[in-house]
C-alpha positions as CSV (number, residue, x, y, z in Angstrom):
1,X,38.7,-3.5,59.5
2,X,35.5,-2.7,58.7
3,X,33.2,-5.3,57.1
4,X,31.6,-2.7,54.6
5,X,35.2,-2.0,53.0
6,X,35.5,-5.5,51.4
7,X,32.0,-4.8,49.4
8,X,33.3,-1.7,48.0
9,X,30.7,0.2,46.1
10,X,32.1,0.6,42.2
11,X,28.9,2.9,41.5
12,X,28.4,0.5,38.5
13,X,25.2,-1.1,39.5
14,X,23.7,-1.3,35.5
15,X,24.7,-4.9,34.5
16,X,26.4,-5.6,31.3
17,X,24.4,-6.2,27.8
18,X,20.7,-8.0,28.0
19,X,19.4,-9.4,30.4
20,X,19.3,-13.5,30.9
21,X,15.4,-13.6,30.1
22,X,16.1,-11.1,27.0
23,X,18.7,-13.2,25.9
24,X,16.4,-15.9,26.6
25,X,13.6,-15.0,24.6
26,X,16.0,-13.9,21.2
27,X,17.0,-17.3,21.5
28,X,13.5,-18.8,21.5
29,X,12.8,-16.2,18.8
30,X,15.4,-17.4,16.6
31,X,14.6,-21.1,17.2
32,X,10.9,-20.4,15.9
33,X,12.6,-18.7,13.1
34,X,14.4,-21.9,12.5
35,X,11.2,-24.1,12.8
36,X,9.6,-21.8,10.1
37,X,12.6,-21.9,7.5
38,X,12.4,-26.1,7.9
39,X,8.6,-26.2,7.2
40,X,9.1,-24.0,3.9
41,X,8.2,-25.4,0.3
42,X,11.6,-25.8,-1.1
43,X,11.2,-23.1,-3.9
44,X,10.9,-20.5,-1.3
45,X,13.4,-21.7,0.9
46,X,16.1,-21.6,-2.1
47,X,15.4,-17.7,-2.1
48,X,16.3,-17.2,1.5
49,X,20.2,-16.3,2.2
50,X,21.6,-18.8,4.4
51,X,25.1,-19.6,5.4
52,X,26.1,-23.5,3.8
53,X,26.4,-24.4,7.6
54,X,22.3,-23.7,8.1
55,X,21.2,-24.6,4.7
56,X,22.9,-27.9,5.6
57,X,21.5,-28.4,8.8
58,X,17.7,-27.5,7.1
59,X,18.5,-30.3,5.1
60,X,19.4,-32.5,7.3
61,X,16.1,-31.8,9.8
62,X,13.7,-32.1,6.8
63,X,14.8,-35.9,6.7
64,X,14.7,-36.8,10.3
65,X,11.7,-38.4,11.5
66,X,12.3,-39.5,14.7
67,X,11.3,-37.1,17.4
68,X,14.5,-37.0,19.3
69,X,16.5,-36.5,16.8
70,X,14.7,-33.9,15.2
71,X,14.4,-32.2,18.1
72,X,18.4,-31.8,18.7
73,X,18.6,-31.2,15.4
74,X,16.0,-28.2,15.6
75,X,18.4,-26.7,18.4
76,X,21.7,-27.2,16.5
77,X,19.8,-25.3,14.0
78,X,18.8,-22.9,16.6
79,X,22.5,-22.6,18.3
80,X,23.7,-21.3,14.2
81,X,20.9,-18.9,14.0
82,X,22.5,-17.0,16.8
83,X,25.6,-16.9,15.5
84,X,24.3,-15.1,12.5
85,X,21.9,-11.7,11.4
86,X,18.6,-12.9,11.0
87,X,17.1,-9.8,9.1
88,X,18.0,-10.7,5.8
89,X,16.0,-13.9,6.4
90,X,13.2,-12.0,8.2
91,X,13.0,-9.6,4.8
92,X,12.4,-12.5,2.6
93,X,9.9,-14.2,4.6
94,X,8.0,-11.0,5.3
95,X,8.0,-10.9,1.5
96,X,6.8,-14.3,1.1
97,X,3.9,-13.5,3.5
98,X,3.1,-10.2,1.7
99,X,3.0,-11.9,-1.6
100,X,0.3,-14.6,-0.5
101,X,-1.5,-12.3,1.0
102,X,-1.8,-10.3,-1.9
103,X,-2.1,-13.1,-4.3
104,X,-5.4,-14.2,-2.0
105,X,-6.8,-10.6,-2.1
106,X,-6.2,-10.8,-6.1
107,X,-7.8,-14.2,-6.0
108,X,-11.0,-13.5,-4.1
109,X,-11.4,-10.4,-5.8
110,X,-11.8,-12.3,-9.5
111,X,-14.3,-14.8,-7.7
112,X,-16.3,-12.0,-6.6
113,X,-16.0,-10.6,-10.7
114,X,-17.0,-14.1,-11.9
115,X,-20.1,-14.3,-9.5
116,X,-21.6,-10.8,-10.2
117,X,-20.7,-10.8,-13.9
118,X,-22.6,-14.5,-14.4
119,X,-25.3,-13.2,-12.0
120,X,-25.4,-10.4,-14.4
121,X,-24.3,-7.1,-13.0
122,X,-23.2,-5.4,-16.1
123,X,-21.7,-2.5,-13.7
124,X,-18.8,-4.9,-12.3
125,X,-18.0,-5.6,-16.0
126,X,-17.9,-2.2,-17.3
127,X,-15.8,-1.4,-14.0
128,X,-13.6,-4.7,-14.9
129,X,-13.1,-3.2,-18.8
130,X,-12.5,0.2,-17.2
131,X,-9.5,-0.9,-15.3
132,X,-8.1,-3.2,-17.6
133,X,-8.8,-2.1,-20.7
134,X,-6.9,-4.3,-22.4
135,X,-8.9,-7.1,-21.9
136,X,-11.2,-8.6,-25.1
137,X,-14.6,-7.5,-24.5
138,X,-16.3,-9.6,-26.7
139,X,-14.2,-12.7,-25.5
140,X,-15.3,-12.0,-22.0
141,X,-18.9,-11.3,-22.6
142,X,-19.3,-14.7,-24.7
143,X,-17.5,-16.7,-21.7
144,X,-20.7,-14.5,-19.4
145,X,-23.3,-15.8,-22.1
146,X,-22.2,-19.6,-22.1
147,X,-21.4,-19.8,-18.2
148,X,-25.4,-18.4,-17.6
149,X,-26.2,-21.4,-20.2
150,X,-24.4,-23.7,-18.7
151,X,-26.0,-22.8,-15.3
152,X,-29.4,-22.7,-16.1
153,X,-29.0,-26.3,-17.9
154,X,-26.7,-27.9,-15.1
155,X,-23.8,-28.6,-17.4
156,X,-20.4,-28.5,-15.9
157,X,-19.4,-24.7,-15.5
158,X,-16.6,-24.8,-18.2
159,X,-17.0,-21.7,-19.3
160,X,-17.1,-19.8,-15.5
161,X,-13.7,-21.9,-15.3
162,X,-12.3,-20.2,-18.5
163,X,-13.9,-16.6,-17.4
164,X,-12.2,-16.7,-14.2
165,X,-8.7,-17.9,-15.8
166,X,-9.4,-15.1,-18.5
167,X,-9.8,-12.5,-15.6
168,X,-7.0,-13.4,-13.3
169,X,-4.8,-13.2,-16.2
170,X,-5.7,-9.5,-17.0
171,X,-5.6,-8.9,-12.9
172,X,-2.1,-10.2,-12.6
173,X,-0.8,-8.1,-15.4
174,X,-0.5,-5.1,-13.5
């Protein structure tokens, strides 16, 4: 009997499913996602579709302050995450990120408008009024004059803050 007969080639050289390294990377990614869920503000966490056991584990992890206990709880959350489809969670988190980025972009845009208007740039005011025709032109002009006066006299920027709020409210309506 030939030894090579004992180890007959079945022709199947491809392993079944993903490699061990791929499974570990996926588990680590889910663990990181679980850590992100634990760190979310409560209002955002309530919007994430979570199974009851995972939501309970996250709530418990938030209460644990001891390093070792928190670590074990995070491992448990990672284990629970491997049992579910993470895509709905990722979709909600992506919406939070884009909302946050969009909010920051608008905030910075309003700040630039206020700076330019108080500096006396009439073209920015015209562009704003063209983009937001429902805005109260007279009120904006009055706030700009008051903000300029406050700036020149060294008074607190009350009118500037009101102008910012007014422009921000208009920019958030679209």
